[in-house]
N, C-alpha and C positions, 0 to 999 in steps of 0.2 A: 925670897921672905923680908916684908918690910918689916924694920926694925918699930920698938914702940914709940920711939918719940913720930916717925911716921905716920903711925896711926893716928897716933894725938891728936897729930896737926891735922889730919885728914877728916875726921870726927870732928871737928872745930869747924874747919873749912864746910864738911855739910852743912853742919849745924846750921852754918850763918847765910850759906846760902840759901837754904831750904827759906829763912825768915826774908830774906831778899827777896826771891820769887814770889812768895805769898802777898809781900807789902806793895810790889809792882807792878804785877800781873795784867791789872788793868792798864795802867798808865803806859807800860812799855810791852808787853806780850800778849795782846790781843784778850787778854783776860784767860788764857790757860792756864788748866793747874797743872804745875811743875814738880814733878817729885825729884828729886838727887839720891839717887839711888846709891851711890859708889863714887866716892874720891879715894885715886891712889898717887901719891906722893913721889917725888921722884927721891934719891939719896940724899941729893941737896937742900931738901924744901922748897926748890927755885922754881919745880913747875908742876904743875897737879893736872891729871889725867880727869875730867867731870863724867860720870854717865849718867843721861837722863833720863826721865820717862814722864810721856806727857798721857795727859788726857786732855784734846783741844775740841773747841768748840766746835761746832759744822762749820765748815768752808773753809778748814784750815788742817795743811796736809802738818803730819811730823816732821818731812825734812823741811818743809818750810819754817818751821817753826824755827827747828833748829840753826836751819842757817839765820833767821833771824837773830837768835841768840849770839849766833859766833859773832855776826855784826856788832852786837854792844859788847861784847867782850869788855871794850876797856871802863864801857860804864857800869858793868857788873865788876868788875875789879874795883872799880876807885869807889864802890858802895862799901864793898868787902875790904878796902885797906882803912875806911872810917870804921868801921867794925870793930875787926883786928888788930890794928894799927900798933894797942901797945901789945900787944900778945905774941906779938909776932914779928922779927925782926925786917925781913921781906915779906912782900906780897905775893904771891907765887904767882906765877905767868898761869891763866885757867886756860886748858884745850877743852873743848864738850861733844861729846859723844853720844849717840842715841842710842839705849840698852834699849834691846830688842829683846831680852831672856823671858822675858812674860807676854810678848806675841807668840812667841814660841812656846810656851810653855802651853798656849790656850790652843797654838794649834793641833799638840802629841794629844793634847785631852782630846780635842775634834777628833782624831784621827782616831786614838783608841775607842772613843763611842761609838764608832761606826762601826764597830768591827762584833 
């Protein structure tokens, strides 16, 4: 169970990352629409697990896009530090994961519609 502080910091990081991805999608992420679905903070607030959902352009695979974001983690963390540096003592390490819950729900809906 996450503490209130973990939840507050997670929400802050989620909001700021959403803005970063929105403003820098064309320049750094092939113009993909990136949604930050969940941010889970470690108890010491030094690392975060960030789950992303993508609406990619044609010809761009979700896993390739995730690898692109992972390769630019230091850039994203630097941008995040510029935005939240006054609010957090330490900018957490960022670990990005693919959130495939929407794809899974769509699969279930298709199966149920087929019956």
